[in-house]
DOGU-577563 format. One line per field, with one value per residue (C-alpha): x, y, z; residue number from 0; chain. Coordinates in Angstrom, 2 decimals. Layout:
# residues N
px: X_...
py: Y_...
pz: Z_...
num: NUM_...
chaine: A_...
//
This chain:
# residues 94
px: 28.35_30.89_31.12_29.11_26.50_22.74_21.28_18.19_20.15_19.78_22.01_24.89_23.65_21.40_18.10_17.98_17.07_13.84_12.70_12.98_10.17_7.46_4.26_1.21_-2.31_-5.11_-8.53_-11.30_-15.13_-18.21_-19.27_-19.81_-17.67_-15.50_-12.31_-11.62_-12.45_-9.96_-7.36_-7.77_-7.36_-4.16_-2.61_-3.73_-2.16_1.06_1.34_3.11_4.61_0.86_0.44_-2.78_-2.78_-5.69_-7.30_-6.31_-9.59_-11.62_-9.17_-9.06_-12.68_-13.84_-11.52_-13.18_-11.16_-13.59_-15.77_-16.78_-17.39_-14.74_-12.38_-9.36_-10.33_-11.23_-7.80_-6.12_-8.06_-6.96_-3.26_-3.70_-5.22_-2.40_0.34_-1.28_-1.71_1.95_3.17_1.05_2.36_6.01_5.92_4.30_6.93_9.83
py: -13.39_-14.08_-17.48_-15.99_-14.21_-15.58_-15.00_-13.78_-11.14_-7.69_-6.33_-3.88_-0.98_1.28_2.44_5.71_8.17_9.37_5.66_5.12_7.17_6.09_4.30_3.29_4.15_2.41_4.16_1.80_1.96_2.33_5.24_8.04_6.93_9.78_8.33_11.41_13.70_11.80_11.87_15.72_16.07_13.96_16.25_19.41_18.46_16.49_18.41_17.32_14.13_12.65_10.73_9.52_6.53_5.21_1.81_-0.98_-2.79_0.10_1.03_-2.36_-3.18_0.28_-0.17_-3.36_-5.99_-9.20_-10.24_-13.78_-16.68_-19.15_-19.63_-19.50_-16.25_-14.89_-15.89_-14.31_-10.91_-11.11_-11.39_-8.71_-6.31_-7.22_-6.67_-3.20_-1.98_-2.73_-1.01_2.36_2.55_1.90_4.59_7.07_6.50_7.47
pz: 4.17_7.39_9.15_11.88_10.13_9.17_5.97_7.92_9.82_9.06_6.76_8.03_5.85_7.86_6.10_4.95_7.46_5.68_5.53_9.36_10.73_8.15_8.72_6.59_7.52_5.99_6.01_4.97_5.42_3.31_1.37_3.49_6.21_6.40_4.93_3.02_5.59_7.87_5.12_4.68_8.30_8.41_5.38_7.14_10.58_9.32_6.11_2.68_4.23_3.78_0.49_-0.39_-2.54_-4.39_-3.75_-6.46_-6.33_-7.26_-10.17_-11.46_-11.42_-12.70_-15.57_-16.62_-14.79_-14.81_-11.86_-11.73_-9.44_-10.78_-7.75_-10.08_-11.45_-8.05_-6.83_-9.80_-8.91_-5.38_-6.64_-9.08_-6.58_-4.01_-6.60_-8.02_-4.52_-3.70_-6.80_-6.17_-2.45_-3.67_-6.46_-4.09_-1.46_-3.73
num: 0_1_2_3_4_5_6_7_8_9_10_11_12_13_14_15_16_17_18_19_20_21_22_23_24_25_26_27_28_29_30_31_32_33_34_35_36_37_38_39_40_41_42_43_44_45_46_47_48_49_50_51_52_53_54_55_56_57_58_59_60_61_62_63_64_65_66_67_68_69_70_71_72_73_74_75_76_77_78_79_80_81_82_83_84_85_86_87_88_89_90_91_92_93
chaine: A_A_A_A_A_A_A_A_A_A_A_A_A_A_A_A_A_A_A_A_A_A_A_A_A_A_A_A_A_A_A_A_A_A_A_A_A_A_A_A_A_A_A_A_A_A_A_A_A_A_A_A_A_A_A_A_A_A_A_A_A_A_A_A_A_A_A_A_A_A_A_A_A_A_A_A_A_A_A_A_A_A_A_A_A_A_A_A_A_A_A_A_A_A
//
């Protein structure tokens, strides 16, 4: 770190060109709400650059992850969902 630099300042290295123009779009809604149809339209219009990532909560709960009313367990479940979702998105963006 140089004397005039801040630990919060952006690094000197520029991000890879393929990472600059990326965005994430989240489709949410109830059953029959058109999420799959919208995702198919995105893929058809944009092409192979569209990546569909499964929803972590559905994966965890359908796999036997316990549902409970205990506040500590609910907090742990939310943390697990967040971390699994983040990793699913990171793996898909490689």
